[in-house]
Each structure stands twice: as C-alpha cells, then as structure tokens.
N, C-alpha and C positions, 0 to 999 in steps of 0.2 A: 417741273418738279412741285407736282401740287403739297407733300407733306410740306417740304422746305420753306413753302409760301406762305402755307397756315401755321408752320412756326412761327416766322416772320411776323406775322401778325400779333400773334399770340406774346408774341414779345415785347411790344410796340403799345400793344394791351397793358403787356405788365409793371411798362412803364412810367402808365398816365397816375399822377401825381393826387390829381384830385379821387377821391373817393367816391361819390357820388355818380358822377359821371364813367368813374372805372365801372360802380356795379351795373347800371345801365346796360354799358358794353360788354361786360359775363352775360347778365341776363338771357341778352336779345341773342349772343353770340351760341348760349348755349340753348336757347330754343329752336334758333333759326342754322347750327351749324352741321348738319349733311348738305342743308339745300344751297347753303351757304358754300361749299366747298366744291359743286357739281354742276351748277346750272350756269347756263351763258348768261351776257352782262346787258344781250339783247335780244334783238329777233335776227335784224342784218346788220343794221349799223356801225357795232365795232364791239370784238370781243364775243361774235354770236357761234361759241366754241363750246363745248362743257369745259368746265373747270374756268368760264372764263370770266363769269365774277370777280372769283378767286382771284385769278392773277389782276386785275383791275383796281379792288378795293387794291391787294397788297402795295401793288404799283405807287398809291395811291396815298399811303397809309406813309409810304418811306418818302414823298414829293413833300406829303404833308411833315413829317420829323422835321426834315428840312429846314423846309423854310421858316416850322416856329423857330428853329433854333436861329435861323436871317433876322428876325424882328422879333426880338423877347419883350420886346417892352410894350409891344403895339398885338403880341397873339395870346391870346391865351393856348397856351399848347392841349390843355388838358380839352378843352372847348373844342380845336381843331381835330385833333384824331381823334375823338367820338364820334364828330361830325361826318369825321372822312368814312370812321370802319363804318357809320348806319346808313348812311348817308341812301345807297338802294340797296339794303336790305329786305325790302315789300317786295321787289321783284319776283320770287318767289310767288305771290300771290297775283300780278300784274301777268304772266303768262297762263299759256296753255301748251302741254311741252306732248313730245313724241313719246315713244316709248324708246327712243334710242335719249332721250332725256332735252331734247334741244328745243328751243322754244317756236311751235308751228305758230301758233295766233295770241290775239288779245284774250284774257279773261273776262266777263260780266265786271267786274268790279276793274278791273285794270284797264278798260273803257271809259268806267262811269267814275272813279276817281282817281289812280294811276299812282304809277306808287309812290310818289310825295307825299301827297295827302296819307296815304295806307300807311308811310314811313313814318311819319310823324305824329298819327294817333297812338303806332305802337309804340313808338319811343314815350307818348304822353301816358300811357295808362303803366306802363312800365316802371315809369319815375313816379308815377303816385302809388303804387304799390307799393312801392322801396322808398319811400317817406320821403323823395329827393325835392327839392324846393323848389318851388315852382316856378323863379325867375332862371335858375339852373332847364328845366323844364323848359319853360318857354323859349328859351336860344338853343338849346339843341332841336324842338322844333323847326325854329327858323331856320338853319343851316340847313334842314334837313327838304325844307320848302322851297328854299330860292336856291341849291344849287347848280339849276339849270341857266342863269343867270339873272336873263330874262324871260317878261310871261310869252312874245313868240317863240320862244324857243321850250317852254314845257312850266317854266318856273311859276309856283299860287302865287310867291310874293320875289318883289326884287332884291337883293343881296344890301343889310340895313347895317350891317357889324362886319370888322373885320378879319374875323374869323367865319363869316358867311361868303365875304368875297373874297378871300384866298381860297376858299374849299369849291367856288364856284368856275377858277382860272384853274386848279387842279386837275378837274373832272374834265375837263375841256380839253386839257395838255394830254392828257392822257389818251383819250377816245379818240383824237386828234394824229397823234402820233402811232395809234394803232391802224388807224383808217387806211395812213398813209403806207406802214409796215404792210398791210395785208395788199394794198394798192400793189405796192413795188413788186409783193411777190408772185404778181401777175403780166408786170412788164419789163421788156429789155432791157437795157442803158440806152439815154440818147434818146428817151420816145416819150412823149406825151400821152397819159388817160384819156380813155373820156370823160364827157362832166358825171364829175360825181356830186350826189345826189348835198348828200352831209356835210361836202363841204363848201358847197355853190361855188366850183371851177374845178378846172383838169389843171394834172399834177406832172411836173416833169421829174423822171428819174435820171440822173443826170450818173457821168460814168464813174 
C-alpha cells in the first residue's frame, strides 16, 4: 500500500525534532516526491519493482526509529532519521527508466558519480540554501556517502560516527531480507537456491 507507506514516512519526518534536519528532509522530499513514490530502489538486486524505493526507505526509517530508541545516549535520532530518509534519494538520477518506470540501465551521471555522491551534493546544496550550519550538513553528507559501509561495496568513505554505522547496517538488513524474500518466492521448501551474486552464497528455504 503505497499511500500508507508514504504516510508512515511523513509521520516519522514530522517527528524529527531538529528543525534544520527536518527542513532539509521536507525540501528534498517535496522536490523528489513523485519519483520517491514510484521508482524502483535498484536495477535488479533488491526492491527492483515500481514503488521499491518507497518500500525500502519506509522499512528502513521504521527500523531507524526503533534502534534510535534503543541507543538514545549514542544516536542522534534526528540525524539518523534524516540520513535514512535521504540515503537513496538520488537514485532517480542514477538510472535510465523504461516507459513502465523500471530501471533499465545506469545513466551517465549514475556511472560517473553514483547516487551516494549525487545524494550528498543535493543534501549539501539544500542545506546551504536553507542556512543549515555546516557541521550538520557535513554529518548528513557523511551518512549518505558512507551508507554502503565499505569501499568494496560502493561507499565513498567508511562510516565514522555511530549514526553512519547504524545506517549502513540498516540498509544491509533491509536489502538482504528483500533478497531472501524474492529468492524464497521462486523456491520449494527444503531446497537450496543457486548461488546469489549479491549475497555471495546460496540460501536454504526451510519448511
């Protein structure tokens, strides 16, 4: 239910207490609302269907909200929720889309820059325009640039603060669970899958 998912994202956005982070979220969500609601989250690996980006982000924001409550002395909830909401927002620029809206290839900018760099640039420009303090802008950019965790997985930098570390883990959890779900849909109980490239292993579906 896309409308329900979008409403859940907006509700958590409204709960962000830091006015600067909330303003950046609101502006970027306003500008990217249509694509955010409709495009896939990936070309093929996970959530590669219409509305996939919304589903992936909505799941992640819920997990982020829960874990921020688990670690309130370590995690800045406003920063974590903002980074989570915006982490894949630039995927609309990363892909070339078919008439049906599915990602068919990577755009020139997608290949030369990637959604992490474009997302960080978009966040930085928006924060500057809104008068957000540079320290907050840099932290938000760091979360976006590091959310793939390690350079070999596409991260521009490794996560160096607690919120960045948690965002990279949340992204891995939701993407990997979706890979399992999609793989299980093609399998009979008590069988093994072929080797799955994104997981670097085969998986077992138990009865």
